[in-house]
DSSP file (Angstrom, degrees, kcal/mol; ACC not computed):
  #  RESIDUE AA STRUCTURE BP1 BP2  ACC     N-H-->O    O-->H-N    N-H-->O    O-->H-N    TCO  KAPPA ALPHA  PHI   PSI    X-CA   Y-CA   Z-CA
    1    1 A M              0   0    0      0, 0.0     2,-0.1     0, 0.0     0, 0.0   0.000 360.0 360.0 360.0 135.2 -117.3    2.7  197.2
    2    2 A N     >  -     0   0    0      1,-0.1     4,-2.7     4,-0.0     5,-0.2  -0.363 360.0-116.0 -73.9 155.1 -116.2    1.1  200.4
    3    3 A R  H  > S+     0   0    0      1,-0.2     4,-2.8     2,-0.2     5,-0.4   0.875 111.9  55.1 -58.7 -42.1 -115.5    3.3  203.5
    4    4 A G  H  > S+     0   0    0      1,-0.2     4,-2.0     2,-0.2    -1,-0.2   0.932 112.6  41.0 -61.2 -45.8 -111.8    2.4  203.6
    5    5 A K  H  > S+     0   0    0     -3,-0.2     4,-2.3     2,-0.2    -2,-0.2   0.933 116.7  50.0 -66.4 -46.2 -111.1    3.5  200.0
    6    6 A E  H  X S+     0   0    0     -4,-2.7     4,-1.9     1,-0.2    -2,-0.2   0.916 113.6  42.4 -61.7 -44.8 -113.3    6.5  200.2
    7    7 A E  H  X S+     0   0    0     -4,-2.8     4,-2.6    -5,-0.2    -1,-0.2   0.863 113.0  54.6 -75.0 -32.9 -111.7    7.9  203.5
    8    8 A S  H  X S+     0   0    0     -4,-2.0     4,-2.7    -5,-0.4    -1,-0.2   0.897 107.1  51.1 -66.8 -35.8 -108.2    7.1  202.2
    9    9 A Q  H  X S+     0   0    0     -4,-2.3     4,-2.8     2,-0.2    -2,-0.2   0.939 109.3  50.2 -62.5 -45.0 -108.9    9.1  199.1
   10   10 A I  H  X S+     0   0    0     -4,-1.9     4,-1.2     1,-0.2    -2,-0.2   0.947 113.3  46.5 -55.9 -49.5 -110.1   12.1  201.2
   11   11 A L  H  X S+     0   0    0     -4,-2.6     4,-1.9     2,-0.2     3,-0.5   0.922 111.0  51.2 -63.3 -42.7 -106.9   11.8  203.3
   12   12 A M  H  X S+     0   0    0     -4,-2.7     4,-2.5     1,-0.2     3,-0.4   0.951 107.9  52.7 -58.1 -50.4 -104.7   11.5  200.2
   13   13 A D  H  < S+     0   0    0     -4,-2.8    -1,-0.2     1,-0.2    -2,-0.2   0.778 111.2  49.0 -55.3 -28.2 -106.3   14.6  198.7
   14   14 A A  H  < S+     0   0    0     -4,-1.2     4,-0.3    -3,-0.5    -1,-0.2   0.821 116.3  38.8 -83.5 -32.6 -105.5   16.5  201.9
   15   15 A V  H >X S+     0   0    0     -4,-1.9     4,-0.9    -3,-0.4     3,-0.7   0.752 100.9  72.0 -91.2 -23.1 -101.8   15.5  202.2
   16   16 A L  H >X S+     0   0    0     -4,-2.5     4,-2.0     1,-0.2     3,-0.6   0.887  83.8  66.9 -65.7 -39.1 -100.7   15.7  198.5
   17   17 A P  H 3> S+     0   0    0      0, 0.0     4,-2.6     0, 0.0    -1,-0.2   0.838  96.8  54.9 -51.3 -36.0 -100.7   19.5  198.1
   18   18 A L  H <> S+     0   0    0     -3,-0.7     4,-2.8    -4,-0.3     5,-0.2   0.925 107.9  48.6 -67.4 -40.9  -97.8   19.9  200.5
   19   19 A A  H <X S+     0   0    0     -4,-0.9     4,-2.5    -3,-0.6     5,-0.2   0.931 112.6  49.6 -62.1 -42.8  -95.6   17.5  198.4
   20   20 A E  H  X S+     0   0    0     -4,-2.0     4,-2.2     1,-0.2    -2,-0.2   0.900 112.4  47.0 -62.0 -41.8  -96.6   19.3  195.3
   21   21 A K  H  X S+     0   0    0     -4,-2.6     4,-2.1    -5,-0.2     5,-0.2   0.918 113.3  47.7 -64.7 -46.3  -95.7   22.7  196.8
   22   22 A L  H  X>S+     0   0    0     -4,-2.8     4,-3.6     2,-0.2     5,-0.8   0.894 112.8  48.4 -65.3 -42.2  -92.4   21.5  198.2
   23   23 A L  H  X5S+     0   0    0     -4,-2.5     4,-1.9    -5,-0.2    -1,-0.2   0.945 112.3  48.8 -63.3 -45.4  -91.3   19.9  194.9
   24   24 A A  H  <5S+     0   0    0     -4,-2.2    -2,-0.2    -5,-0.2    -1,-0.2   0.891 122.8  33.5 -61.4 -38.1  -92.3   23.1  192.9
   25   25 A E  H  <5S+     0   0    0     -4,-2.1    -2,-0.2    -5,-0.2    -1,-0.2   0.868 138.6  13.8 -84.8 -38.3  -90.4   25.3  195.4
   26   26 A N  H  <5S-     0   0    0     -4,-3.6    -3,-0.2     2,-0.3    -2,-0.2   0.577  87.4-124.4-117.4 -13.9  -87.4   23.1  196.4
   27   27 A G  S  <<S+     0   0    0     -4,-1.9     2,-0.3    -5,-0.8    -4,-0.2   0.529  88.4  43.8  74.7   5.2  -87.3   20.2  194.0
   28   28 A E        -     0   0    0     -6,-0.7     2,-0.3    -9,-0.0    -2,-0.3  -0.958  61.7-161.7-161.5 171.7  -87.5   17.8  196.9
   29   29 A F        -     0   0    0     -2,-0.3    55,-0.3    -3,-0.1     3,-0.1  -0.954  24.0-114.9-162.8 155.0  -89.2   17.1  200.3
   30   30 A F        -     0   0    0     -2,-0.3    52,-0.1     1,-0.1    -2,-0.0  -0.574  50.6 -86.9 -85.4 152.0  -88.6   15.1  203.4
   31   31 A P        +     0   0    0      0, 0.0    16,-0.4     0, 0.0     2,-0.3  -0.292  57.8 164.7 -58.6 142.9  -91.1   12.2  204.2
   32   32 A Y  E     -A   82   0A   0     50,-2.1    50,-3.3    14,-0.1     2,-0.3  -0.882  17.2-147.9-147.6 175.0  -94.2   13.3  206.1
   33   33 A G  E     -AB  81  45A   0     12,-2.9    12,-2.8    -2,-0.3     2,-0.3  -0.882   7.3-155.9-144.0 176.6  -97.6   12.0  207.0
   34   34 A G  E     -AB  80  44A   0     46,-2.3    46,-2.9    -2,-0.3     2,-0.3  -0.966  11.6-160.6-149.6 162.1 -101.2   12.7  207.7
   35   35 A A  E     -AB  79  43A   0      8,-2.1     8,-2.9    -2,-0.3     2,-0.6  -0.997  17.3-134.9-148.4 147.5 -103.9   10.8  209.6
   36   36 A M  E     -AB  78  42A   0     42,-2.5    41,-3.0    -2,-0.3    42,-1.2  -0.925  28.8-141.5-103.3 119.6 -107.7   10.8  209.8
   37   37 A L  E >   -A   76   0A   0      4,-3.4     3,-2.0    -2,-0.6    39,-0.2  -0.278  29.9-100.8 -71.2 167.0 -108.8   10.7  213.4
   38   38 A T  T 3  S+     0   0    0     37,-1.2    -1,-0.1     1,-0.3    38,-0.1   0.642 125.1  57.6 -67.4 -13.0 -111.8    8.6  214.4
   39   39 A N  T 3  S-     0   0    0      2,-0.1    -1,-0.3     0, 0.0     3,-0.1   0.208 123.4-105.2 -98.0  15.3 -114.0   11.8  214.3
   40   40 A D  S <  S+     0   0    0     -3,-2.0     2,-0.1     1,-0.3    -2,-0.1   0.326  74.5 141.9  80.9  -5.7 -113.0   12.4  210.6
   41   41 A E        -     0   0    0     -5,-0.1    -4,-3.4     1,-0.1     2,-0.5  -0.457  45.0-139.2 -66.2 137.0 -110.5   15.3  211.4
   42   42 A I  E     -B   36   0A   0     -6,-0.2     2,-0.3    -2,-0.1    -6,-0.2  -0.878  23.8-176.8-101.7 131.8 -107.4   15.2  209.3
   43   43 A I  E     -B   35   0A   0     -8,-2.9    -8,-2.1    -2,-0.5     2,-0.3  -0.865  25.2-118.2-122.8 154.8 -104.1   16.0  211.0
   44   44 A S  E     -B   34   0A   0     -2,-0.3     2,-0.4   -10,-0.2   -10,-0.3  -0.670  24.8-161.4 -85.5 146.9 -100.5   16.4  209.9
   45   45 A V  E     +B   33   0A   0    -12,-2.8   -12,-2.9    -2,-0.3     2,-0.3  -0.994  13.8 173.7-134.5 126.7  -97.9   14.0  211.2
   46   46 A A        -     0   0    0     -2,-0.4     2,-0.4   -14,-0.2   -14,-0.1  -0.900  18.6-145.1-130.4 161.7  -94.2   14.8  211.1
   47   47 A A        +     0   0    0    -16,-0.4     2,-0.3    -2,-0.3    12,-0.1  -0.962  15.2 177.1-126.1 145.5  -91.0   13.3  212.4
   48   48 A Y        +     0   0    0     -2,-0.4     4,-0.1     1,-0.1    -2,-0.0  -0.974  15.4 179.0-149.4 130.8  -87.8   15.0  213.6
   49   49 A D        -     0   0    0      2,-0.4     3,-0.1    -2,-0.3    -1,-0.1   0.268  62.5 -94.6-117.1  14.6  -84.8   13.4  215.1
   50   50 A G  S    S+     0   0    0      1,-0.3     2,-0.4     2,-0.0    -2,-0.0   0.229  91.8 115.6  95.6 -13.3  -82.7   16.6  215.6
   51   51 A D        -     0   0    0      1,-0.1    -2,-0.4     4,-0.0    -1,-0.3  -0.774  58.0-151.3 -92.2 130.1  -80.9   16.3  212.3
   52   52 A D  S    S+     0   0    0     -2,-0.4    -1,-0.1     1,-0.3    -2,-0.0   0.754  98.7  31.2 -69.7 -23.6  -81.4   19.0  209.8
   53   53 A H  S    S+     0   0    0     -3,-0.0    -1,-0.3   -23,-0.0     3,-0.1  -0.544  85.7 175.3-131.8  65.5  -80.8   16.6  206.9
   54   54 A P        -     0   0    0      0, 0.0     2,-0.2     0, 0.0    -4,-0.0  -0.347  40.0 -96.4 -74.5 154.8  -82.0   13.2  208.3
   55   55 A P    >>  -     0   0    0      0, 0.0     4,-1.7     0, 0.0     3,-0.9  -0.509  28.7-128.6 -66.3 135.1  -82.0   10.1  206.1
   56   56 A S  H 3> S+     0   0    0      1,-0.3     4,-3.0    -2,-0.2     5,-0.2   0.884 108.0  60.6 -47.9 -44.3  -85.4    9.5  204.5
   57   57 A E  H 3> S+     0   0    0      1,-0.2     4,-2.4     2,-0.2    -1,-0.3   0.874 103.3  50.6 -59.2 -38.3  -85.4    5.9  205.8
   58   58 A D  H <> S+     0   0    0     -3,-0.9     4,-2.1     2,-0.2    -1,-0.2   0.905 111.7  46.9 -65.5 -42.3  -85.2    7.2  209.4
   59   59 A L  H  X S+     0   0    0     -4,-1.7     4,-2.6     2,-0.2     5,-0.2   0.922 111.9  50.9 -64.1 -43.5  -88.1    9.6  209.0
   60   60 A I  H  X S+     0   0    0     -4,-3.0     4,-2.7     1,-0.2    -2,-0.2   0.931 111.1  48.5 -61.1 -45.7  -90.2    6.9  207.3
   61   61 A S  H  X S+     0   0    0     -4,-2.4     4,-2.1    -5,-0.2    -1,-0.2   0.885 112.5  48.6 -60.9 -41.4  -89.5    4.4  210.2
   62   62 A M  H  X S+     0   0    0     -4,-2.1     4,-1.8     2,-0.2    -1,-0.2   0.876 112.0  47.8 -66.9 -37.4  -90.3    7.0  212.8
   63   63 A L  H  X S+     0   0    0     -4,-2.6     4,-2.7     2,-0.2     5,-0.2   0.918 111.0  51.7 -67.5 -45.5  -93.6    7.9  211.0
   64   64 A Q  H  X S+     0   0    0     -4,-2.7     4,-2.2     1,-0.2    -2,-0.2   0.900 110.7  48.0 -60.1 -40.8  -94.5    4.2  210.7
   65   65 A Q  H  X S+     0   0    0     -4,-2.1     4,-2.1     2,-0.2    -1,-0.2   0.891 111.7  50.1 -67.7 -40.1  -93.9    3.6  214.4
   66   66 A A  H  X S+     0   0    0     -4,-1.8     4,-2.0     2,-0.2     5,-0.2   0.896 111.0  49.2 -66.9 -39.6  -96.0    6.7  215.3
   67   67 A F  H  X S+     0   0    0     -4,-2.7     4,-2.3     2,-0.2    -2,-0.2   0.898 111.9  48.3 -63.8 -41.6  -98.9    5.5  213.1
   68   68 A K  H  X S+     0   0    0     -4,-2.2     4,-2.1    -5,-0.2    -2,-0.2   0.904 111.4  49.9 -68.1 -40.3  -98.8    2.0  214.6
   69   69 A A  H  X S+     0   0    0     -4,-2.1     4,-1.1     2,-0.2    -1,-0.2   0.887 114.4  43.6 -62.8 -41.2  -98.8    3.4  218.2
   70   70 A A  H  <>S+     0   0    0     -4,-2.0     5,-2.4     1,-0.2     6,-0.5   0.876 112.1  53.5 -76.2 -35.2 -101.7    5.7  217.5
   71   71 A A  H ><5S+     0   0    0     -4,-2.3     3,-1.7     1,-0.2    -2,-0.2   0.888 104.2  56.2 -65.8 -38.3 -103.6    3.0  215.6
   72   72 A K  H 3<5S+     0   0    0     -4,-2.1    -1,-0.2     1,-0.3    -2,-0.2   0.851 107.4  49.5 -61.6 -34.1 -103.2    0.6  218.6
   73   73 A K  T 3<5S-     0   0    0     -4,-1.1    -1,-0.3    -5,-0.2    -2,-0.2   0.367 116.3-118.2 -86.1   5.8 -104.8    3.2  220.8
   74   74 A N  T < 5S+     0   0    0     -3,-1.7    -3,-0.2    -4,-0.1   -36,-0.2   0.806  77.4 127.7  62.3  30.4 -107.7    3.6  218.2
   75   75 A E      < +     0   0    0     -5,-2.4   -37,-1.2    -6,-0.1     2,-0.3   0.809  65.2  43.8 -81.9 -31.5 -106.8    7.3  217.6
   76   76 A Y  E     -A   37   0A   0     -6,-0.5   -39,-0.2   -39,-0.2     3,-0.1  -0.781  46.9-176.8-113.0 155.3 -106.6    7.0  213.8
   77   77 A K  E    S+     0   0A   0    -41,-3.0    29,-2.3     1,-0.4    30,-0.3   0.412  80.8  22.0-123.0  -7.1 -108.7    5.3  211.3
   78   78 A A  E     -AC  36 105A   0    -42,-1.2   -42,-2.5    27,-0.2    -1,-0.4  -0.971  63.2-166.3-155.9 147.3 -106.5    6.1  208.3
   79   79 A T  E     -AC  35 104A   0     25,-2.5    25,-2.0    -2,-0.3     2,-0.4  -0.964   4.1-162.6-134.7 149.8 -102.9    7.0  207.8
   80   80 A A  E     -AC  34 103A   0    -46,-2.9   -46,-2.3    -2,-0.3     2,-0.5  -0.981   1.9-166.6-135.6 122.5 -101.0    8.5  204.8
   81   81 A L  E     -AC  33 102A   0     21,-2.1    21,-2.8    -2,-0.4     2,-0.5  -0.952  11.9-163.4-108.7 121.2  -97.2    8.3  204.6
   82   82 A V  E     +AC  32 101A   0    -50,-3.3   -50,-2.1    -2,-0.5     2,-0.3  -0.922  21.3 148.1-115.3 121.7  -95.8   10.6  201.8
   83   83 A Y  E     - C   0 100A   0     17,-2.3    17,-3.2    -2,-0.5     2,-0.4  -0.949  44.0-106.7-148.1 164.8  -92.3   10.2  200.5
   84   84 A D  E     + C   0  99A   0    -55,-0.3     2,-0.3    -2,-0.3    15,-0.2  -0.800  43.8 163.7-100.7 134.9  -90.3   10.6  197.4
   85   85 A V  E     - C   0  98A   0     13,-2.9    13,-2.5    -2,-0.4     2,-0.5  -0.869  39.0-120.8-138.7 170.3  -89.1    7.6  195.4
   86   86 A R  E     + C   0  97A   0     -2,-0.3     2,-0.3    11,-0.2    11,-0.2  -0.985  41.7 176.5-111.3 129.7  -87.8    6.4  192.1
   87   87 A V  E     - C   0  96A   0      9,-2.7     9,-2.7    -2,-0.5     2,-0.6  -0.913  36.5-110.4-133.6 156.2  -90.1    3.8  190.4
   88   88 A L  E     - C   0  95A   0     -2,-0.3     7,-0.2     7,-0.2    -2,-0.0  -0.770  39.2-125.9 -83.3 125.4  -90.4    1.8  187.3
   89   89 A L    >>  -     0   0    0      5,-3.1     4,-2.8    -2,-0.6     3,-0.7  -0.536  13.4-137.2 -71.2 132.5  -93.4    3.2  185.3
   90   90 A P  T 34 S+     0   0    0      0, 0.0    -1,-0.1     0, 0.0    -2,-0.0   0.797  98.9  50.5 -64.0 -27.2  -95.7    0.3  184.5
   91   91 A E  T 34 S+     0   0    0      1,-0.1    -2,-0.0     3,-0.1    -3,-0.0   0.695 129.5  14.4 -84.2 -16.7  -96.3    1.3  180.9
   92   92 A S  T <4 S-     0   0    0     -3,-0.7    -1,-0.1     2,-0.2     3,-0.1   0.589  85.0-127.2-131.8 -16.3  -92.7    1.7  179.9
   93   93 A E     <  +     0   0    0     -4,-2.8     2,-0.4     1,-0.3    -5,-0.0   0.733  64.9 137.8  64.3  22.7  -90.3    0.1  182.5
   94   94 A V        -     0   0    0     -5,-0.3    -5,-3.1     1,-0.0    -1,-0.3  -0.789  58.3-115.6 -97.1 145.6  -88.5    3.4  182.6
   95   95 A K  E     +C   88   0A   0     -2,-0.4     2,-0.3    -7,-0.2    -7,-0.2  -0.571  40.8 173.7 -80.8 138.3  -87.4    4.8  186.0
   96   96 A S  E     -C   87   0A   0     -9,-2.7    -9,-2.7    -2,-0.2     2,-0.2  -0.990  36.6-107.1-140.9 152.5  -89.1    8.0  187.2
   97   97 A D  E     +CD  86 117A   0     20,-0.5    20,-2.3    -2,-0.3     2,-0.3  -0.516  48.6 176.8 -64.8 147.5  -89.2   10.2  190.3
   98   98 A A  E     -CD  85 116A   0    -13,-2.5   -13,-2.9    18,-0.3     2,-0.5  -0.993  37.1-120.4-155.8 148.7  -92.5    9.8  192.0
   99   99 A I  E     -CD  84 115A   0     16,-2.2    16,-2.3    -2,-0.3     2,-0.5  -0.800  34.6-157.2 -80.6 127.4  -94.5   10.9  195.0
  100  100 A A  E     -CD  83 114A   0    -17,-3.2   -17,-2.3    -2,-0.5     2,-0.5  -0.930  10.8-171.2-110.3 136.2  -95.4    7.8  196.9
  101  101 A I  E     -CD  82 113A   0     12,-2.5    12,-2.4    -2,-0.5     2,-0.8  -0.938   7.5-160.2-126.0 107.9  -98.4    7.8  199.3
  102  102 A A  E     -CD  81 112A   0    -21,-2.8   -21,-2.1    -2,-0.5     2,-0.4  -0.791  15.1-167.1 -91.4 113.7  -98.8    4.7  201.4
  103  103 A L  E     +CD  80 111A   0      8,-3.1     8,-2.1    -2,-0.8     2,-0.4  -0.870  10.8 177.7-108.1 134.0 -102.4    4.6  202.6
  104  104 A D  E     -CD  79 110A   0    -25,-2.0   -25,-2.5    -2,-0.4     2,-0.3  -0.989   5.3-169.9-133.8 141.9 -103.6    2.4  205.4
  105  105 A H  E >   -C   78   0A   0      4,-2.1     3,-2.1    -2,-0.4   -27,-0.2  -0.948  35.1-118.8-132.7 152.7 -107.2    2.2  206.8
  106  106 A D  T 3  S+     0   0    0    -29,-2.3   -28,-0.1    -2,-0.3    -1,-0.0   0.631 110.8  67.9 -68.6 -11.8 -108.6    0.4  209.8
  107  107 A T  T 3  S-     0   0    0    -30,-0.3    -1,-0.3     2,-0.1     3,-0.1   0.555 123.4-101.2 -79.2  -7.1 -110.9   -1.6  207.4
  108  108 A G  S <  S+     0   0    0     -3,-2.1     2,-0.3     1,-0.4    -2,-0.1   0.337  76.3 143.7  97.8  -4.3 -107.9   -3.3  206.0
  109  109 A Y        +     0   0    0     24,-0.0    -4,-2.1    -5,-0.0    -1,-0.4  -0.538  20.8 168.8 -67.0 130.7 -107.7   -1.2  202.9
  110  110 A S  E     +D  104   0A   0     -2,-0.3    24,-1.9    -6,-0.2     2,-0.3  -0.959   3.1 151.5-149.9 124.0 -104.0   -0.7  202.1
  111  111 A V  E     -DE 103 133A   0     -8,-2.1    -8,-3.1    -2,-0.3     2,-0.5  -0.983  34.1-140.2-147.5 152.1 -102.5    0.8  198.9
  112  112 A V  E     -DE 102 132A   0     20,-2.7    20,-2.0    -2,-0.3     2,-0.4  -0.990  21.2-158.2-115.8 122.5  -99.5    2.7  197.8
  113  113 A V  E     -DE 101 131A   0    -12,-2.4   -12,-2.5    -2,-0.5     2,-0.4  -0.829   3.1-158.4-100.1 131.2 -100.3    5.4  195.2
  114  114 A F  E     -DE 100 130A   0     16,-3.7    16,-2.1    -2,-0.4   -14,-0.2  -0.940   8.3-171.2-112.7 134.8  -97.4    6.6  192.9
  115  115 A I  E     -D   99   0A   0    -16,-2.3   -16,-2.2    -2,-0.4    14,-0.1  -0.875  19.1-148.0-124.7  93.8  -97.6   10.0  191.2
  116  116 A P  E     +D   98   0A   0      0, 0.0    11,-2.5     0, 0.0     2,-0.3  -0.253  23.5 176.2 -62.7 149.5  -94.7   10.2  188.7
  117  117 A Y  E     -DF  97 126A   0    -20,-2.3   -20,-0.5     9,-0.3     2,-0.3  -0.976  21.0-161.8-149.7 162.2  -93.3   13.6  188.2
  118  118 A S  E     - F   0 125A   0      7,-2.2     7,-3.0    -2,-0.3     2,-0.5  -0.976  11.3-148.0-139.7 150.2  -90.5   15.5  186.4
  119  119 A I  E     + F   0 124A   0     -2,-0.3     2,-0.4     5,-0.2     5,-0.2  -0.987  23.4 168.1-121.7 124.5  -89.1   19.0  187.0
  120  120 A S  E >  S- F   0 123A   0      3,-2.2     3,-1.4    -2,-0.5    -2,-0.1  -0.978  71.7  -7.9-141.2 122.1  -87.8   20.8  183.9
  121  121 A N  T 3  S-     0   0    0     -2,-0.4    -1,-0.1     1,-0.3     3,-0.1   0.919 129.9 -58.3  56.7  42.6  -86.9   24.6  183.9
  122  122 A K  T 3  S+     0   0    0      1,-0.2     2,-0.5    -3,-0.0    -1,-0.3   0.710 111.2 127.5  56.9  24.7  -88.4   24.7  187.4
  123  123 A T  E <   -F  120   0A   0     -3,-1.4    -3,-2.2     2,-0.0     2,-0.5  -0.956  53.0-142.7-111.5 127.3  -91.7   23.5  186.1
  124  124 A L  E     -F  119   0A   0     -2,-0.5     2,-0.4    -5,-0.2    -5,-0.2  -0.738  20.8-177.5 -90.8 122.9  -93.3   20.5  187.8
  125  125 A E  E     -F  118   0A   0     -7,-3.0    -7,-2.2    -2,-0.5     2,-0.3  -0.964  12.7-144.4-121.4 140.9  -95.1   18.0  185.5
  126  126 A F  E     -F  117   0A   0     -2,-0.4    -9,-0.3    -9,-0.2     2,-0.1  -0.780   7.1-155.2-105.1 150.6  -97.0   14.9  186.6
  127  127 A G        -     0   0    0    -11,-2.5     2,-0.3    -2,-0.3    -1,-0.1  -0.238  47.5 -50.7 -99.5-165.6  -97.3   11.6  184.8
  128  128 A S        -     0   0    0     -2,-0.1    -1,-0.2   -13,-0.1     2,-0.1  -0.546  57.9-124.9 -72.1 128.5 -100.0    8.9  185.0
  129  129 A I        +     0   0    0     -2,-0.3     2,-0.3   -14,-0.1   -14,-0.2  -0.436  35.5 170.9 -69.1 141.8 -100.9    7.9  188.5
  130  130 A F  E     -E  114   0A   0    -16,-2.1   -16,-3.7    -2,-0.1     2,-0.3  -0.964  12.2-157.9-145.7 167.5 -100.7    4.2  189.4
  131  131 A A  E     -E  113   0A   0     -2,-0.3     2,-0.3   -18,-0.2   -18,-0.2  -0.935   5.8-162.5-143.2 165.3 -101.0    2.1  192.5
  132  132 A Q  E     -E  112   0A   0    -20,-2.0   -20,-2.7    -2,-0.3    -2,-0.0  -0.931  43.8 -77.2-141.3 162.2 -100.1   -1.2  194.0
  133  133 A A  E     -E  111   0A   0     -2,-0.3   -22,-0.3   -22,-0.2     2,-0.1  -0.331  50.8-132.8 -58.4 139.7 -101.3   -3.2  197.1
  134  134 A G        -     0   0    0    -24,-1.9   -24,-0.1   -31,-0.1   -22,-0.1  -0.271  18.3-110.0 -86.7 179.9  -99.9   -1.8  200.4
  135  135 A D        -     0   0    0    -24,-0.1    -1,-0.1    -2,-0.1   -31,-0.1   0.596  34.4-142.4 -87.1 -11.9  -98.4   -3.7  203.2
  136  136 A N        +     0   0    0    -33,-0.2   -32,-0.1     1,-0.1   -26,-0.1   0.894  52.4 141.2  50.3  46.6 -101.3   -3.2  205.6
  137  137 A D        +     0   0    0      2,-0.1    -1,-0.1     1,-0.1   -33,-0.1   0.215  49.6  63.8-107.4  14.7  -98.9   -2.8  208.4
  138  138 A V              0   0    0    -33,-0.1    -1,-0.1   -59,-0.1   -67,-0.1   0.838 360.0 360.0-100.2 -45.3 -100.4    0.0  210.5
  139  139 A F              0   0    0    -34,-0.2    -2,-0.1   -68,-0.1    -3,-0.0   0.428 360.0 360.0-101.1 360.0 -103.8   -1.4  211.6
């Protein structure tokens, strides 16, 4: 397995539990991120603009800008942007809520992983994970 994919998987595994926890407890979450430093340490990355209920697009933009700035300084080797979306499921063309994790690595590896979910009777259930090529816009 190439280093970009392997390290991105490690980062995804580190950031995903927070989204799962927030969905189970609140039924939603604000966009957030994580990064793998050049020494392999994984850190959390958050954005805040002073608004208690900021638009998700604003937070995503702030996180992307922070990722790009840190990548330019060679502080990060991988980033993960986690946000809530509605997507068409590839196997059925039905729309579903999903956790999206945009992963970018300094090797050029870039993918967006989608984890469909539903919440019924306060129970969180996941569908089949799928992915698509990312924009590779951090590094």
